[in-house]
Structures are given as C-alpha cells and as structure tokens.
N, C-alpha and C positions, 0 to 999 in steps of 0.2 A: 586573562582570556580563558585559560584552561579552567580555572574555578568556575568561571561563569558557564562554561560549556558543561562542566560536570553538575553544576546546580541545575541547569536546565534539563539535563538527562535524567537526574534523579527525581526531580519534581514530576515530570511527566511519566517516569516509570512507576512511581507510587501511585499516581492517579489511574494509570492504565491497569495496575494490578487490582486496585480496588474496584474498577469498573468491570473487570473480568470476574472477580469473585462475585460480584452482584449478579452479573449475567448468568453465571453457573448456578447460583443458589435460586435465582428466578427460575431457571430452565428445569431444575430438578423438582422444583415445588409444582410445576404444571403437569398435568396428566400427559401421558406420552402422546396421545392423539392430538393434543393441541400444539405441539411443536411444529415449527415450520417444515414442510415437506415440498418436494417438487414432484410432480408426476411423471409419467413415462414420456411425455412430450417436452418435458422440461419447463412446465409452467408452475407457478406457485400454487399450491394447494394449502388451505388452512394458515395463511400467512400470521405471523404474530403481531401482537399490539406494538411491540418495540419496533419491528420493521415498518409498520405503518406510521408511527411517530417520527422515525429517522428518515423515511423516504418522502414524507409529506403527501402520501396518498392514503385514501381511506381503505379499510379492510376489503370493502367490496371492489374497489379499483385494483387492488393488489391480487385478489383472487383470480386465478387462471391467467395472469400476466406472465409472458415469457421470462425467464430468469435473466436471459442474456440481455434483455432490453434495459436493465438497470445500468449497465456498464458502458462508459465512454469508449467506443471502439476507435475513436480518433486520437486518443492520448497515446503518444509515443512511449512514455514511461510504463505503460500498463499493457502494451502490445504482446509482450511474451507470456504474461500470466493470463490474459484473455485467451490467447490461443491454447494454452494449457486447459482453461476451462472449458473451451469448445471440444477439445480432444476428450478429456475426461467424461463430458456429458454424452458424447457420441459413442464412447466405448464403455460407459458404465463403470468407470473406474473412481476410486476414492479421490477427493479433492482436499488438498492439504495446503492450509496457509497462503492462499492466493491473495495478493494485494492488487485490488482493482479499483480504477478511477470511477466515480459516479459524478457526472456533471449536473451541478445546480446553477440557478440563476445567476447567483453572485460568485461562486467560487466552485473548485473542484474538491470533492470529499474523496477519502480513501477508505475503502472497506477490506478487511481480511476475511476471506470465507474459507470454511472447511465444511465438508459434507462427505457422507458415505452412501453408496447405492444400497437401495432396499429391494429385496427380492422375497417373493412369496414362498410357501413351503414347496411348490413344484419348481422353484427356481427361475420363475419368470420375473423379470425386471418390473418394479412397481414405480420406481422414482428414486429421488434423493431425500435424505434428511440431514439437514445441517444448520450451521450457525453463521452469523456474520457480525463483525464488530466494526464499529467506526474507529479507524486509527489516524484520522486526519491530524489531530494535535501531536501524536507522537511522531508522525512522519514530518510535520513542520519543525518540531523540535530537533529531529535528527538532521534535518537539512541546515538547521541554523548551527548545530554542533560541527557538522562538515564544513560549513562556511567558515566558522572561527578557527578551525584547524588549518584553513589554507590562506585566509586573507586577515589582515589586521583589522580588528574591530573599530579603531579610531578612524583610520583613513581608508579602509577598503582596498588598500594596496596588497597585492599578492605578497605572500611570505616566501622566504627563500626556497622552501620545498617546491612551491609552483614554479619559481624560477629554474630550478634545477630540472623539473619535468619538461618545461618548455625547451631549455637548452638540449636536453637529451633527445627530445623529438626533432629538434632542428638539425643536431649532428647526425642523428640516424637517417634522415631524408637527404643529407649532403651527399652529392654524387658528382659524376662528370657533367659538365654544363650548368652547374649550380653556381650562382655568383657567390664569392667569398663573403664572409661576414665577420664582425667583430662584436665582442661584448665588452661594455664598460660598466663596472659596478662602483657604486658609491655607498658607503656604510656611513650612516649619521648616528654617532652615539648620543644617547639622551634626547632622542627626537621628540618623544612624547613630552 
C-alpha cells in the first residue's frame, strides 16, 4: 500500500513539474502585455489562450468577466482560500498559492492561483497580474495517498491509526452523564 501511494505521488509530481515548466516557458515567451491581468475592478483583462482552453469560455467571453465568478463559493473545502482571495483583492495584496474550486458540469476542478498587484508610476492601483494552474489531478492523487494511509486498500476498513484517533476522541468527550463504553479488538493474522 505504501509503495502504491508513493508511486501515485511520484507519477503526479513528475507530471505537475513538467506542466509547470511548460507553463513558465510559455509565459516567458509571450510579450508582457499578453499575459493575463485583472483590472482595478477585478475583471479579467487580456485573458490567455490557456485560460480560455481550461475554462471552456472563449477569449471574448472571458474578457471583463469578474475573477471571483470562476470559483465555487459553495465548496466548503475552498471557503478559506476564497475568503483570502476576496481579502487580497479588496486590499490590493499579493495572492500566493490559493487553491480554489472551479465547478464544472461533470466535476469540480481545482486551480492554484498566484498574482501580484500592479501599480502605475504614481502608485495608483491598476489591477493584478497572475497565473493559474489546474491542480485537479494532483489533488485527486493526494486524496488517494491520504486514503491509503488511513484505510486498507483491499477492504476499505480503517487502519489502526484511525481506530486510535476515534478512541482518543471518544475518551476525550467522556464525562459525567456519558454512558460507559467498551472496546473489543480482534486482530486477524494473514487476513489478506
């Protein structure tokens, strides 16, 4: 199980590194004016072809669309980072590696975004310049590795560590007026 988890991790890490390298090289090859920007009202200005391909919107549809509209405000896993994004946008602060949910018709995708505020020579805020990367496959692989760390891959039964966590939680919440409980453990050798 540990080897399977490590193999999944290394496979996705290698793929992510290659994708990131390609995106950086592509971004450096483009003129500065062509890179994605967000204007002072946090709408997309001059969106990239990559964003168009990944989002499913045409460049014309993306132009002037509010940045915040891309992200799933209902997803509880992304709520903290979405709030950080709103705060950074409102205060014109840098945005560092926020993981945000993007709802699609068939599934939820996850994007990691980073951006920096852009100011003119007089110090007036002009918008943000940033990048986004689709990290959905990496997130799925990370969830699989976490699952394999806590559950048996054959049976789906929680491993001993999960049992310890549940017992610690039960004992911690034990107090006056709580019904007593007992735990019976059975260890099967060579179960698989």
